[in-house]
C-alpha positions as CSV (number, residue, x, y, z in Angstrom):
1,M,2.1,-23.9,-19.8
2,E,3.5,-21.0,-17.8
3,K,1.7,-20.5,-14.5
4,Y,-0.4,-17.4,-14.1
5,N,0.6,-15.3,-11.1
6,F,-1.8,-14.2,-8.3
7,T,1.1,-13.7,-6.0
8,N,1.2,-9.9,-6.1
9,D,0.2,-6.8,-8.1
10,Y,3.5,-5.9,-9.6
11,S,4.4,-9.0,-11.7
12,E,3.7,-7.1,-14.9
13,G,5.7,-4.0,-16.1
14,A,3.6,-0.9,-16.3
15,H,0.3,0.4,-17.8
16,P,0.6,0.9,-21.6
17,N,-0.1,4.7,-21.1
18,I,3.0,5.0,-19.0
19,I,5.2,3.0,-21.4
20,K,4.0,5.2,-24.3
21,A,4.7,8.4,-22.3
22,L,8.2,7.2,-21.4
23,E,9.0,6.4,-25.0
24,K,7.5,9.6,-26.4
25,T,9.6,11.8,-24.0
26,N,12.7,9.6,-24.2
27,L,15.0,11.9,-26.2
28,I,13.8,15.2,-24.7
29,Q,16.5,16.6,-22.4
30,Q,15.5,17.5,-18.8
31,S,17.1,18.5,-15.5
32,G,17.9,15.7,-13.1
33,Y,17.0,14.7,-9.5
34,S,13.2,15.4,-9.9
35,E,13.8,19.0,-11.0
36,D,12.5,18.2,-14.5
37,A,9.3,19.7,-16.1
38,Y,7.4,16.4,-16.0
39,T,7.9,15.9,-12.2
40,K,6.9,19.5,-11.5
41,E,3.8,19.0,-13.6
42,A,3.0,15.7,-11.9
43,I,3.3,17.4,-8.5
44,K,0.8,20.1,-9.6
45,S,-1.6,17.4,-10.8
46,I,-1.4,15.5,-7.5
47,K,-2.0,18.7,-5.5
48,K,-4.9,19.6,-7.6
49,R,-6.5,16.1,-7.3
50,M,-6.1,16.3,-3.5
51,N,-7.3,19.9,-3.4
52,S,-4.3,20.8,-1.2
53,E,-1.9,23.3,-2.7
54,T,0.0,23.6,0.6
55,S,1.0,19.9,0.7
56,D,4.7,19.2,0.0
57,V,5.1,16.4,-2.6
58,H,8.2,14.3,-3.2
59,I,8.4,11.3,-5.6
60,V,10.8,8.6,-4.6
61,S,11.9,5.3,-5.9
62,G,10.1,2.7,-3.8
63,G,7.8,1.8,-0.8
64,T,10.5,0.6,1.6
65,Q,12.6,3.6,0.9
66,A,9.5,5.9,1.4
67,N,8.9,4.3,4.8
68,L,12.5,4.5,5.8
69,I,12.9,8.1,4.7
70,V,9.7,9.3,6.3
71,I,10.1,7.6,9.6
72,S,13.8,8.2,10.1
73,S,13.4,11.9,9.2
74,I,10.6,12.5,11.7
75,L,11.8,10.6,14.8
76,K,14.4,11.7,17.3
77,P,16.9,9.0,18.4
78,H,14.9,8.0,21.4
79,E,11.5,8.0,19.7
80,A,9.6,4.9,18.3
81,V,6.9,4.1,15.8
82,V,3.6,2.2,16.6
83,S,2.5,-0.3,14.0
84,A,0.1,-3.2,13.6
85,A,2.1,-6.5,13.9
86,T,1.2,-7.2,10.3
87,G,2.6,-3.8,9.2
88,H,5.0,-3.7,6.3
89,I,7.7,-1.9,8.3
90,N,7.5,-4.7,10.9
91,V,7.4,-7.8,8.6
92,H,8.8,-7.1,5.1
93,E,11.5,-4.5,5.3
94,A,14.5,-6.4,6.7
95,G,14.5,-4.3,9.8
96,A,15.1,-1.1,7.9
97,I,13.4,1.1,10.6
98,E,15.3,-0.6,13.4
99,A,18.5,-0.2,11.5
100,T,18.1,3.6,11.8
101,G,17.8,3.1,15.6
102,H,14.1,3.3,16.0
103,K,12.0,0.6,17.7
104,V,8.8,-0.6,16.1
105,C,6.2,-1.0,18.8
106,T,3.7,-3.6,17.5
107,I,0.1,-4.3,18.2
108,N,-1.7,-7.6,17.4
109,T,-4.9,-6.9,15.5
110,E,-7.5,-9.1,13.8
111,D,-8.0,-6.9,10.8
112,G,-4.6,-5.2,10.4
113,K,-6.0,-1.8,11.4
114,L,-5.2,0.3,14.5
115,T,-7.6,2.0,16.9
116,P,-7.1,4.7,19.5
117,E,-7.8,2.2,22.3
118,Q,-5.0,-0.1,21.0
119,I,-2.5,2.7,20.7
120,Q,-3.3,4.0,24.1
121,K,-2.2,0.7,25.7
122,V,1.2,1.2,24.1
123,L,1.4,4.7,25.4
124,D,0.5,3.5,28.9
125,I,3.4,1.0,28.9
126,H,6.0,3.6,27.7
127,E,5.6,6.0,30.5
128,D,9.1,7.4,31.2
129,E,12.6,8.0,30.0
130,H,13.7,4.4,30.7
131,M,11.8,3.3,27.6
132,V,11.5,4.5,24.0
133,K,8.9,7.3,23.4
134,P,6.1,6.4,20.9
135,K,5.9,9.4,18.6
136,L,4.6,8.2,15.2
137,V,1.6,6.0,14.3
138,Y,2.1,4.0,11.2
139,I,-0.9,2.6,9.3
140,S,-1.4,1.1,5.8
141,N,-4.4,1.6,3.5
142,S,-5.2,-0.9,2.3
143,T,-3.6,-3.0,5.0
144,E,-1.3,-5.9,4.5
145,I,-4.3,-8.2,4.8
146,G,-6.5,-6.3,2.4
147,T,-8.7,-4.3,4.8
148,V,-9.4,-0.6,4.4
149,Y,-10.0,2.4,6.6
150,T,-13.3,4.3,6.6
151,K,-13.4,8.1,6.8
152,K,-14.7,7.8,10.4
153,E,-12.0,5.5,11.4
154,L,-9.3,7.7,10.0
155,D,-10.9,10.8,11.4
156,T,-11.0,9.2,14.9
157,L,-7.3,8.2,14.6
158,H,-6.3,11.6,13.5
159,D,-8.1,13.3,16.4
160,F,-6.5,10.9,18.8
161,C,-3.0,11.4,17.5
162,K,-3.4,15.2,17.6
163,A,-4.6,15.0,21.2
164,K,-1.7,12.8,22.2
165,D,0.9,14.8,20.2
166,L,1.6,11.9,17.9
167,Y,2.3,12.0,14.1
168,L,0.0,10.0,11.9
169,Y,1.6,8.4,8.8
170,M,-0.2,6.3,6.2
171,D,1.6,3.8,3.9
172,G,-0.3,4.0,0.7
173,A,1.4,1.3,-1.3
174,R,-2.1,0.1,-2.3
175,L,-3.9,3.3,-1.9
176,G,-5.6,3.1,-5.3
177,A,-7.3,-0.1,-4.4
178,A,-8.2,1.2,-0.9
179,L,-9.9,4.4,-2.2
180,E,-11.8,2.4,-4.9
181,S,-13.0,-0.2,-2.4
182,P,-16.8,-0.3,-1.9
183,K,-16.0,-0.7,1.8
184,S,-14.4,2.8,1.9
185,D,-15.9,6.2,1.8
186,L,-12.5,8.0,1.9
187,K,-11.6,10.3,-0.9
188,M,-8.2,11.5,-2.0
189,E,-8.9,15.0,-0.8
190,D,-9.6,13.8,2.7
191,L,-6.1,12.5,3.2
192,P,-4.2,15.8,3.5
193,K,-6.6,16.8,6.3
194,L,-6.5,13.5,8.2
195,T,-2.8,12.6,8.1
196,D,0.5,14.4,8.8
197,I,2.1,12.5,6.0
198,F,1.2,9.7,3.6
199,Y,2.3,8.3,0.3
200,I,0.6,7.4,-2.9
201,G,1.8,4.1,-4.2
202,G,2.7,3.8,-7.9
203,T,4.6,0.5,-8.0
204,K,1.5,-1.6,-7.0
205,N,-0.9,0.5,-9.0
206,G,0.4,0.4,-12.6
207,A,3.7,2.1,-12.5
208,L,7.2,0.6,-13.2
209,L,8.3,2.0,-9.9
210,G,7.8,5.1,-7.6
211,E,5.8,6.4,-4.7
212,A,4.7,10.0,-4.1
213,I,5.3,11.2,-0.5
214,I,2.8,13.8,0.6
215,I,3.8,16.0,3.6
216,N,0.8,17.8,5.2
217,N,2.5,19.0,8.3
218,D,4.9,21.9,7.6
219,K,7.2,20.9,10.5
220,L,8.1,17.7,8.7
221,S,9.1,19.3,5.4
222,E,12.4,20.9,6.5
223,D,15.4,19.5,4.7
224,F,13.4,16.6,3.4
225,R,15.3,16.4,0.1
226,F,18.5,15.9,2.2
227,H,16.9,12.8,3.7
228,I,15.8,11.5,0.3
229,K,19.3,11.9,-1.1
230,Q,21.0,10.4,2.0
231,K,18.8,7.3,1.9
232,G,19.5,6.7,-1.8
233,A,16.0,7.5,-3.2
234,M,16.8,10.6,-5.2
235,L,17.2,9.3,-8.8
236,A,19.4,11.2,-11.2
237,K,16.8,10.4,-13.8
238,G,13.9,11.5,-11.6
239,R,12.0,12.2,-14.8
240,V,11.2,8.5,-14.9
241,L,9.2,8.9,-11.7
242,G,7.6,12.2,-12.7
243,I,6.4,11.0,-16.1
244,Q,4.7,8.0,-14.5
245,F,2.8,10.0,-11.9
246,L,1.8,12.5,-14.5
247,E,0.2,9.7,-16.5
248,L,-1.4,8.1,-13.4
249,F,-3.2,11.3,-12.6
250,K,-4.2,12.1,-16.1
251,D,-7.9,11.3,-16.7
252,D,-8.1,9.5,-13.3
253,L,-6.1,6.5,-14.6
254,F,-4.8,5.9,-11.0
255,F,-8.3,5.3,-9.8
256,E,-9.4,3.3,-12.8
257,I,-6.5,0.9,-12.1
258,G,-7.6,0.5,-8.5
259,K,-11.1,-0.1,-9.6
260,H,-10.1,-2.9,-12.1
261,S,-7.8,-4.6,-9.5
262,N,-10.6,-4.7,-7.0
263,A,-13.2,-5.9,-9.6
264,M,-11.1,-8.9,-10.5
265,A,-10.6,-9.8,-6.8
266,F,-14.3,-9.4,-6.0
267,K,-15.2,-11.6,-9.0
268,I,-13.1,-14.4,-7.5
269,S,-14.3,-13.9,-4.0
270,S,-17.9,-13.8,-5.0
271,S,-17.6,-17.1,-6.8
272,L,-15.7,-18.7,-3.9
273,K,-18.5,-17.6,-1.6
274,D,-21.1,-19.1,-3.9
275,L,-19.1,-22.4,-3.7
276,G,-19.3,-22.3,0.1
277,Y,-15.7,-21.2,0.9
278,D,-14.9,-19.0,3.8
279,F,-12.3,-16.2,4.2
280,L,-9.9,-15.0,6.9
281,G,-11.6,-11.6,6.6
282,E,-14.3,-10.0,4.5
283,P,-12.8,-9.2,1.1
284,S,-12.4,-5.4,0.8
285,S,-9.8,-4.8,-1.9
286,N,-7.5,-6.5,-4.4
287,Q,-6.0,-8.8,-1.8
288,I,-8.3,-11.6,-0.7
289,F,-7.6,-14.5,1.7
290,P,-9.9,-17.5,1.1
291,I,-9.7,-20.6,3.2
292,L,-9.4,-23.7,1.0
293,P,-8.8,-27.4,1.4
294,N,-5.1,-28.3,1.3
295,S,-5.7,-30.8,-1.5
296,L,-7.4,-28.1,-3.7
297,I,-4.5,-25.7,-3.0
298,T,-1.9,-28.3,-4.0
299,N,-3.8,-28.9,-7.3
300,L,-4.3,-25.2,-8.0
301,L,-0.5,-24.5,-7.5
302,E,0.2,-26.7,-10.5
303,K,-1.4,-24.1,-12.7
304,Y,-1.2,-20.8,-10.7
305,N,1.2,-19.0,-8.4
306,F,-0.1,-17.6,-5.1
307,Y,0.9,-17.5,-1.4
308,K,-0.1,-20.2,1.0
309,W,-0.7,-17.7,3.8
310,S,-1.5,-19.6,7.0
311,K,-2.6,-23.0,8.3
312,I,-6.1,-23.2,9.6
313,D,-6.1,-26.9,10.6
314,K,-4.8,-30.2,9.2
315,N,-7.2,-30.0,6.3
316,Y,-7.5,-26.3,5.5
317,S,-5.2,-23.3,4.9
318,A,-5.7,-19.7,4.0
319,V,-4.2,-18.4,0.8
320,R,-3.5,-14.9,-0.5
321,L,-4.7,-14.0,-4.0
322,V,-3.8,-10.6,-5.4
323,T,-5.1,-9.0,-8.6
324,S,-3.7,-6.1,-10.5
325,W,-4.3,-3.5,-13.3
326,A,-3.3,-6.1,-15.8
327,T,-5.3,-9.1,-14.5
328,D,-7.1,-10.6,-17.4
329,E,-10.8,-11.4,-16.7
330,L,-10.6,-14.4,-19.0
331,V,-7.9,-15.8,-16.8
332,V,-10.0,-15.1,-13.7
333,D,-12.9,-17.0,-15.3
334,R,-10.6,-19.9,-16.0
335,F,-9.3,-19.8,-12.4
336,I,-12.8,-19.9,-11.1
337,E,-13.7,-22.9,-13.4
338,D,-10.6,-24.7,-12.2
339,I,-11.6,-24.2,-8.6
340,K,-15.0,-25.7,-9.4
341,K,-13.6,-28.7,-11.2
342,L,-10.8,-29.4,-8.8
343,G,-13.0,-28.8,-5.8
344,E,-15.5,-31.4,-7.2
345,R,-12.6,-33.9,-7.7
346,N,-11.5,-33.5,-4.1
347,E,-14.9,-34.1,-2.6
């Protein structure tokens, strides 16, 4: 039997609504490079949903490219970006930011989130022209360890960055799950007011590919399409991106997907809690990190794929389980039953 995958939230193709829309529009001729009617309509839908007509919206091919384009376009050669040590730009992008000549100043955090106090310590160290100048603060929502920002936390960060003349950029690869988290009171319409720039993730929220970059600071919009083109993220068939985001923001599909992803993760985490298992951090979204006996992990890996995240001690390790728009509740139920049976066998 083929193993079921809890490794990530992009193992499947795309939501059926997106596939149908792509097929339906397949033979209709359109302009290229995101100048097509579908992309223009998708941008209107996104602006309307954010209640921010002044935001500048660009849909690009992927998350790493979104981060690379945004950060390299904003920073001068001597300027740096501040990130949590767990941040995607620091860990999982093959040094893409450093390759453009910009240092990533990292902060060790317990929950993957940044606070003004932590950022201030970085500013205090970089005090003159003999060091790089921190200019942009990079955060993820949800973070790489599944935690989410509250409105108060983001509001505090925004005010701090404004006072310190820093740009605030949010990586929204899993924004759908973050906004639908019961731990979050943030709304989509809050984000244009509380960030200089952010992106809405499609790849990890039901799309085949694509992320929508939202620029809320006019100073950052100049010549942005040049940066997209130069970094290889301007697709000739940009319609493929536009059609997907048009579907995602039709009838709130984007948010329904995030809600389902979270619900499947919370069903697993609730059962694990009932069985007495602990977590690296309180489950907040569709990425959860339970701490399990190594013997149980070994047995589960015979039937399921997931990351063995970190060693706790000689007997226990933390694993990462990720659910998606397509996670089948029947499979979740089977997974929970297997944990119960295998856990009893290991006692």
